[in-house]
Structures are given as structure tokens and as C-alpha cells.
C-alpha positions, -999 to 999 in steps of 0.1 A, spaced: 618 -540 247 595 -552 274 577 -530 299 586 -525 335 565 -547 358 556 -527 388 541 -558 405 577 -571 407 584 -546 435 549 -538 448 530 -562 471 502 -582 455 476 -563 476 483 -533 455 460 -542 426 464 -508 410 499 -517 398 485 -538 370 470 -507 355 502 -486 358 514 -469 326 550 -480 334 540 -516 328 536 -507 291 571 -493 285 607 -503 289 637 -484 299 653 -471 330 630 -441 334 620 -448 370 654 -449 386 677 -425 368 713 -421 380 720 -390 401 720 -360 378 701 -377 351 667 -363 340 635 -375 355 613 -359 328 610 -390 306 595 -410 334 574 -382 346 559 -378 311 548 -414 313 534 -409 348 514 -379 336 492 -402 315 490 -429 341 455 -438 354 469 -449 388 494 -421 393 478 -410 426 478 -446 440 514 -450 430 524 -418 447 505 -427 478 523 -461 478 557 -444 476 548 -420 505 533 -447 527 563 -470 521 590 -443 524 603 -451 489 637 -433 488 646 -438 452 631 -434 418 601 -417 402 568 -427 418 535 -412 409 552 -385 388 574 -372 416 612 -376 421 625 -386 455 634 -349 462 599 -338 453 584 -364 475 606 -353 504 595 -316 499 558 -326 498 561 -345 530 579 -316 547 552 -292 536 525 -314 548 542 -319 582 547 -282 585 510 -276 581 502 -303 606 484 -323 580 479 -359 591 456 -368 563 467 -388 533 496 -368 518 482 -371 482 447 -360 491 452 -323 485 
């Protein structure tokens, strides 16, 4: 089984994608069907050296689907809402 190539969906300017842990594994961990667990992908994200960059990419680009930077779409929406409620205009991942 070949690994997922994050560079296939991330612009070339995002050099961090080459170091992503998801590039080393195969499977449909990143975009599970509704109701399917996100834990398998998140376990891989937990050991990823570019997890923060990945999450920031998802937030900056309003990624609506899949696991990015160790967070599901619902978790990212909640993070954004919390930051907006606090009036935080800094990078969402910074804290």
C-alpha cells in the first residue's frame, strides 16, 4: 500500500507537506465517512513533525472535510468559534 501524498492537494508553496507523517501511510484515515472514527488518522497526526503547519493550512484555507493537523472538521469549527468569541485575530493555532 502506498502512502497518501499530501502534496497532491496542497499547493507547492507548502513545503512542510513533504515531511507530513501521512505521506508515509496508506488508507482512508484522513477523510472517513460520516460516523466513522477519526482516531486512526489522529494517531498518525500525533507523531507528525508538521502537525501545526497542517492544522494552520486547514484553518487558513477553510478545509471543510477530513482530518487535518490532528483535528476533525467539527473540532476545527469549534476551535474557530472559540477564537472568534475571544476576539483573537492571531494565528488560530498559536495558542
